[in-house]
Structures are given as structure tokens and as C-alpha cells.
N, CA, C and O of each residue as an XYZ file, in Angstrom:
424
protein
N       0.693     -0.984     -0.079
C       0.153     -0.312      0.343
C       0.553      1.426      0.133
O       0.827      1.922      1.226
N       0.618      2.178     -0.736
C       1.618      3.614     -0.415
C       0.902      4.476     -1.074
O      -0.085      4.251     -1.774
N       1.557      5.755     -0.776
C       1.220      7.390     -0.910
C       0.587      7.577     -1.722
O       0.736      6.745     -2.617
N      -0.487      8.681     -2.011
C       0.349      9.199     -3.087
C      -0.844     10.832     -2.968
O      -1.551     10.948     -1.967
N      -0.883     11.861     -4.030
C      -0.963     13.009     -3.316
C      -2.932     12.989     -3.867
O      -3.858     13.721     -3.519
N      -2.881     11.766     -4.854
C      -4.057     11.931     -5.655
C      -5.214     11.412     -4.357
O      -4.961     10.373     -3.746
N      -6.705     12.378     -3.953
C      -7.599     11.827     -3.465
C      -8.266     10.299     -4.225
O      -8.311      9.705     -5.302
N      -8.656     10.214     -2.979
C      -9.583      8.438     -3.960
C     -10.768      8.635     -2.739
O     -11.059      9.531     -1.947
N     -11.441      6.833     -3.158
C     -12.194      6.274     -2.077
C     -11.413      5.214     -1.956
O     -10.869      4.542     -2.833
N     -11.386      5.022      0.232
C     -10.996      4.347      0.357
C     -11.800      3.552      1.138
O     -12.614      4.308      1.668
N     -12.009      2.334      1.508
C     -13.041      1.390      2.095
C     -11.845      0.487      2.634
O     -10.721      0.089      2.329
N     -13.293      0.387      4.132
C     -11.745     -0.991      5.382
C     -13.573     -1.613      5.114
O     -14.575     -0.980      4.783
N     -13.385     -3.042      5.423
C     -14.197     -4.016      5.211
C     -14.395     -4.301      7.018
O     -13.519     -3.636      7.570
N     -14.942     -4.787      7.691
C     -14.953     -4.667      9.018
C     -15.962     -5.764      9.298
O     -16.937     -6.049      8.603
N     -15.668     -6.192     10.149
C     -16.097     -7.518     10.968
C     -16.696     -7.259     12.424
O     -16.323     -6.280     13.071
N     -17.416     -7.953     12.806
C     -17.911     -8.136     14.555
C     -18.019    -10.369     14.688
O     -18.218    -11.317     13.928
N     -17.736    -10.129     16.118
C     -18.090    -12.007     16.104
C     -19.237    -11.624     16.457
O     -19.250    -10.438     16.786
N     -20.544    -12.326     16.545
C     -21.210    -12.227     17.834
C     -20.889    -13.729     18.924
O     -21.582    -14.453     19.639
N     -19.442    -13.643     18.535
C     -18.981    -14.343     19.767
C     -18.285    -13.401     20.958
O     -18.002    -13.718     22.114
N     -18.157    -12.470     20.447
C     -17.440    -11.380     21.532
C     -18.345    -10.503     21.834
O     -17.868     -9.594     22.513
N     -20.069    -10.333     21.494
C     -20.121     -8.762     22.709
C     -20.064     -7.904     21.925
O     -20.157     -6.791     22.445
N     -19.880     -7.908     20.233
C     -20.040     -6.244     19.722
C     -20.661     -5.497     19.654
O     -21.804     -5.797     19.308
N     -20.279     -3.651     20.000
C     -21.600     -3.207     19.563
C     -21.362     -2.365     17.744
O     -20.659     -1.446     17.322
N     -22.307     -3.238     17.172
C     -22.136     -1.961     15.311
C     -22.788     -0.925     16.090
O     -22.245      0.179     16.074
N     -24.064     -1.101     16.905
C     -24.500      0.345     15.921
C     -23.975      1.270     16.624
O     -24.157      2.372     16.105
N     -22.938      1.328     18.353
C     -22.015      2.448     18.259
C     -21.019      2.726     17.501
O     -20.720      3.907     17.328
N     -20.406      1.854     16.981
C     -19.466      1.234     15.827
C     -20.115      2.581     14.989
O     -19.814      3.764     15.147
N     -21.112      1.983     14.041
C     -21.301      2.939     13.195
C     -21.262      4.262     13.333
O     -20.687      4.901     12.452
N     -21.977      5.097     14.680
C     -22.190      5.973     14.827
C     -21.277      6.985     14.947
O     -21.540      8.180     14.810
N     -19.503      6.210     15.368
C     -18.483      6.594     15.499
C     -17.642      6.595     14.635
O     -16.568      7.172     14.804
N     -17.994      5.845     13.342
C     -17.463      5.593     12.287
C     -17.882      7.027     11.712
O     -17.075      7.667     11.038
N     -19.251      7.550     12.015
C     -19.770      8.623     10.476
C     -18.913      9.578     11.214
O     -17.913      9.974     10.615
N     -19.150     10.049     12.502
C     -18.631     10.854     13.900
C     -17.324     11.331     13.127
O     -17.095     12.540     13.067
N     -16.784     10.759     12.755
C     -14.804     10.101     11.921
C     -14.974     10.790     10.935
O     -13.900     11.107     10.423
N     -16.121     11.296     10.264
C     -16.860     11.224      8.735
C     -16.571     10.235      8.039
O     -16.421     10.455      6.837
N     -16.421      9.050      8.459
C     -17.266      7.765      7.177
C     -18.458      7.645      6.547
O     -19.552      8.001      6.986
N     -18.300      7.307      5.855
C     -19.462      6.963      4.740
C     -19.579      5.079      5.554
O     -18.613      4.357      5.803
N     -20.497      4.874      5.697
C     -20.942      3.111      6.536
C     -22.249      2.441      6.096
O     -23.379      2.806      6.419
N     -21.964      1.529      5.404
C     -22.221      0.469      5.170
C     -22.046     -0.976      6.634
O     -21.117     -1.562      7.190
N     -24.148     -0.978      6.728
C     -23.956     -2.180      7.182
C     -24.792     -2.978      7.787
O     -25.608     -2.575      8.617
N     -24.633     -4.509      7.333
C     -24.962     -5.495      6.477
C     -26.888     -5.593      7.118
O     -27.405     -5.594      8.236
N     -27.324     -5.651      5.947
C     -29.105     -6.353      6.437
C     -29.623     -6.738      7.236
O     -28.663     -7.101      7.916
N     -30.289     -6.940      7.675
C     -30.598     -8.252      8.742
C     -31.005     -9.096      8.046
O     -30.840    -10.227      8.502
N     -31.812     -8.988      6.459
C     -32.400    -10.129      5.990
C     -30.990    -11.250      5.167
O     -31.196    -12.317      4.590
N     -30.389    -10.950      5.258
C     -28.520    -11.787      4.759
C     -28.191    -12.701      5.949
O     -27.679    -13.794      5.707
N     -28.455    -12.323      7.263
C     -28.815    -13.827      8.335
C     -28.467    -14.564      8.499
O     -27.587    -15.049      9.210
N     -29.696    -15.046      7.253
C     -30.082    -16.241      6.949
C     -28.862    -17.560      5.930
O     -28.733    -18.779      6.035
N     -28.183    -16.513      5.013
C     -27.187    -16.992      5.004
C     -26.225    -17.026      5.146
O     -25.783    -17.151      4.004
N     -25.279    -17.004      5.919
C     -24.328    -16.777      6.556
C     -24.029    -17.977      6.794
O     -24.950    -18.698      6.410
N     -22.884    -18.770      7.406
C     -22.677    -19.123      9.130
C     -22.382    -19.185     10.171
O     -22.268    -19.825     11.217
N     -22.273    -18.318      9.626
C     -21.804    -17.827     11.591
C     -22.881    -16.526     11.067
O     -22.430    -15.525     10.509
N     -24.324    -16.715     11.340
C     -24.849    -16.551     11.511
C     -25.062    -14.648     12.649
O     -25.793    -13.662     12.555
N     -24.125    -15.016     13.418
C     -24.685    -14.109     14.957
C     -23.782    -12.769     14.527
O     -23.786    -11.719     15.169
N     -22.759    -13.093     12.925
C     -21.477    -12.199     12.281
C     -22.364    -11.749     11.797
O     -23.379    -12.164     11.238
N     -21.744    -10.409     12.142
C     -22.136     -8.481     11.310
C     -20.990     -8.247     11.011
O     -19.978     -8.522     11.656
N     -21.130     -7.451      9.491
C     -20.105     -7.285      8.730
C     -20.748     -4.966      8.211
O     -21.887     -4.550      8.428
N     -19.886     -4.307      7.747
C     -19.877     -2.615      7.386
C     -18.259     -2.649      6.893
O     -17.209     -3.208      7.212
N     -18.872     -1.467      5.688
C     -17.989     -0.929      4.952
C     -17.719      0.503      5.867
O     -18.390      1.344      6.465
N     -16.559      0.262      5.626
C     -16.185      1.967      6.629
C     -15.473      2.170      5.131
O     -14.721      1.430      4.497
N     -16.099      3.655      4.796
C     -15.210      4.997      3.846
C     -15.315      5.683      3.457
O     -16.508      5.868      3.217
N     -14.314      6.895      2.909
C     -13.633      7.890      3.380
C     -12.545      8.581      1.782
O     -11.763      7.883      1.136
N     -12.708      9.376      1.643
C     -11.933      9.993      0.924
C     -10.046     10.347      1.189
O      -9.552     11.273      1.832
N      -9.630      9.689      0.743
C      -8.218     10.455      0.726
C      -6.963      9.806      0.118
O      -6.892      9.141     -0.915
N      -5.812     10.202      1.140
C      -4.664      9.539      0.280
C      -3.737      8.932      0.017
O      -3.029      8.602     -0.935
N      -3.986      8.704      2.286
C      -3.118      6.963      2.096
C      -3.943      6.065      3.066
O      -4.188      6.348      4.239
N      -4.359      4.873      2.367
C      -4.750      3.735      2.562
C      -4.579      3.025      3.805
O      -5.537      2.661      4.487
N      -2.988      2.759      4.208
C      -2.771      2.782      5.431
C      -2.885      3.716      6.622
O      -3.044      3.049      7.645
N      -2.859      5.152      6.878
C      -3.466      5.612      7.550
C      -5.043      5.330      7.596
O      -5.275      4.290      8.213
N      -6.104      5.923      7.150
C      -7.857      5.233      6.784
C      -7.736      3.656      7.615
O      -8.549      3.284      8.462
N      -7.016      3.178      7.338
C      -6.605      1.152      7.746
C      -6.334      1.546      9.505
O      -6.553      0.719     10.390
N      -5.929      2.671      9.717
C      -5.169      2.538     10.939
C      -6.712      2.850     11.668
O      -7.441      2.100     12.316
N      -6.863      4.196     11.294
C      -8.582      4.967     11.017
C      -9.580      4.119     12.330
O      -9.952      4.185     13.502
N      -9.644      3.176     10.833
C     -10.990      2.722     11.795
C     -11.173      1.638     12.566
O     -12.127      1.197     13.207
N      -9.434      1.103     12.265
C      -9.076     -0.538     13.136
C      -9.275     -0.027     14.138
O     -10.063     -0.720     14.782
N      -8.800      1.407     14.994
C      -8.403      1.351     15.834
C      -9.951      2.507     16.822
O      -9.637      2.989     17.911
N     -11.401      2.774     16.282
C     -12.438      3.044     15.882
C     -13.197      1.601     16.013
O     -14.013      1.286     16.880
N     -12.851      1.032     15.234
C     -13.736     -0.333     15.415
C     -12.822     -1.736     16.529
O     -13.155     -2.896     16.772
N     -12.352     -1.418     16.698
C     -11.937     -2.467     18.186
C     -12.478     -2.457     19.486
O     -12.817     -3.379     20.228
N     -12.501     -0.368     19.706
C     -12.850      0.040     20.790
C     -15.017     -0.561     21.114
O     -15.680     -0.402     22.139
N     -15.476     -1.238     19.696
C     -16.715     -1.562     20.111
C     -16.890     -3.318     19.486
O     -17.966     -3.812     19.150
N     -15.110     -4.255     19.445
C     -15.833     -5.701     18.845
C     -15.490     -5.650     17.777
O     -15.618     -6.748     17.234
N     -15.017     -4.756     17.018
C     -14.734     -4.992     15.997
C     -13.160     -5.409     14.748
O     -12.083     -5.864     15.134
N     -13.410     -5.180     13.750
C     -12.107     -6.035     13.706
C     -11.693     -5.712     11.892
O     -12.454     -6.487     11.314
N     -10.960     -5.036     10.914
C     -10.769     -4.390     10.153
C      -9.829     -5.596      9.124
O      -8.734     -5.497      8.570
N     -10.651     -6.513      9.179
C     -10.126     -7.309      8.193
C      -8.883     -6.962      6.531
O      -8.027     -7.787      6.213
N      -9.062     -5.880      5.891
C      -8.832     -4.987      5.270
C      -9.616     -3.866      4.790
O     -10.746     -3.502      5.117
N      -8.576     -3.262      3.724
C      -8.475     -2.086      3.293
C      -7.848     -1.425      2.436
O      -6.617     -1.437      2.414
N      -8.718     -0.594      1.408
C      -7.892     -0.073     -0.062
C      -9.081      0.865     -0.681
O      -9.970      1.565     -0.195
N      -8.570      0.464     -2.228
C      -9.072      1.926     -3.044
C     -10.548      1.296     -3.366
O     -10.971      0.851     -4.432
N     -10.755      1.331     -2.958
C     -12.634      0.971     -4.385
C     -12.902      1.809     -5.361
O     -11.950      2.564     -5.556
N     -14.130      2.062     -6.314
C     -13.994      2.490     -7.516
C     -15.572      3.258     -7.225
O     -16.295      2.813     -6.333
N     -16.014      4.484     -8.106
C     -16.791      4.904     -7.878
C     -18.133      3.752     -8.080
O     -19.147      4.015     -7.433
N     -18.152      2.257     -9.126
C     -18.961      1.884     -9.233
C     -19.070      0.552     -8.016
O     -19.572     -0.562     -8.164
N     -18.604      0.967     -7.172
C     -19.051      0.140     -6.259
C     -19.940     -0.491     -5.289
O     -20.809      0.191     -4.746
N     -19.831     -1.488     -5.073
C     -21.385     -1.842     -4.770
C     -21.146     -2.881     -2.840
O     -20.737     -4.013     -2.582
N     -21.800     -1.401     -1.693
C     -21.787     -2.237     -0.772
C     -22.162     -4.368     -0.922
O     -22.969     -5.165     -1.401
N     -20.526     -4.287      0.111
C     -20.821     -5.511      0.804
C     -21.678     -6.736     -0.042
O     -22.732     -7.343      0.149
N     -20.631     -6.739     -1.062
C     -21.270     -6.843     -2.958
C     -21.367     -8.655     -2.295
O     -22.161     -9.473     -2.759
N     -20.398     -8.959     -1.180
C     -19.758    -10.607     -1.072
C     -21.129    -11.390     -0.664
O     -21.500    -12.494     -1.064
N     -21.889    -10.345      0.408
C     -23.442    -10.310      0.364
C     -23.816    -10.844     -0.471
O     -23.691    -12.069     -0.473
N     -24.616    -10.004     -1.858
C     -25.297    -10.578     -2.975
C     -24.929    -11.838     -3.248
O     -25.663    -12.754     -2.876
N     -23.811    -12.090     -3.898
C     -23.728    -13.291     -3.997
C     -23.966    -14.584     -3.259
O     -23.876    -15.656     -3.857
N     -24.167    -14.539     -2.404
C     -23.907    -16.066     -0.899
C     -25.648    -15.533     -0.587
O     -26.018    -15.957      0.508
N     -26.598    -14.816     -1.230
C     -28.328    -14.393     -0.809
C     -29.225    -15.535     -1.613
O     -28.855    -15.723     -2.772
N     -29.653    -15.834     -1.440
C     -30.660    -16.401     -2.368
C     -31.756    -15.404     -3.020
O     -32.504    -14.671     -2.374
N     -31.691    -15.548     -4.730
C     -32.887    -14.535     -4.937
C     -34.623    -15.236     -4.755
O     -35.602    -14.505     -4.903
């Protein structure tokens, strides 16, 4: 991951294990307060998941440094029992939580 001077939309993928009693609601609010756009997993996807108590969200914002945004997301989500699993630049046509759509019954 590298820095450059071109701003881009950078997104962190966040997971909360249902076994750890996380607070995704509090986390989403804190991320929004820090300037992130947040997309949360809709409840109707739970029935399609291997671990239905887990929760996923994506947090994105405009920036130039993927590592700095990853660190910022991770510092926030850790306080609420979550983990930022990966972070990177996303395209303008990014579909939030696309992996969930791919596994759901239509």
C-alpha cells in the first residue's frame, strides 16, 4: 500500500463476531462522527451466513493514504469489538457488501 497525492475513496471491511458481544450500532455512529460513510449488513442476509451472529460493515472516506485510513478505522472498530480485515481503494461503481449479494438466494 502506498501513498500518493491523488485523493480516492478508501474503504475498510469490518467484521464483528457475534461470539464477542460487539456493539456495531455504537461503532457505526463513531465511524460516521469521524467522517466515514458506513454501509451495514442488512438483517435479511443473516439466514445465508455460516455464522449468523456475525455482522459486517464497510466504512469509506476520501483520502490519499490507505494505511492511515486503515489505522483510523481499526482504532475505532476495536473499541466496539470489531476488526478491520482489509482496506483499499474502491471504484466509483463499488457495490457495498457485494460478497453478501453473491451468497444470498434471490
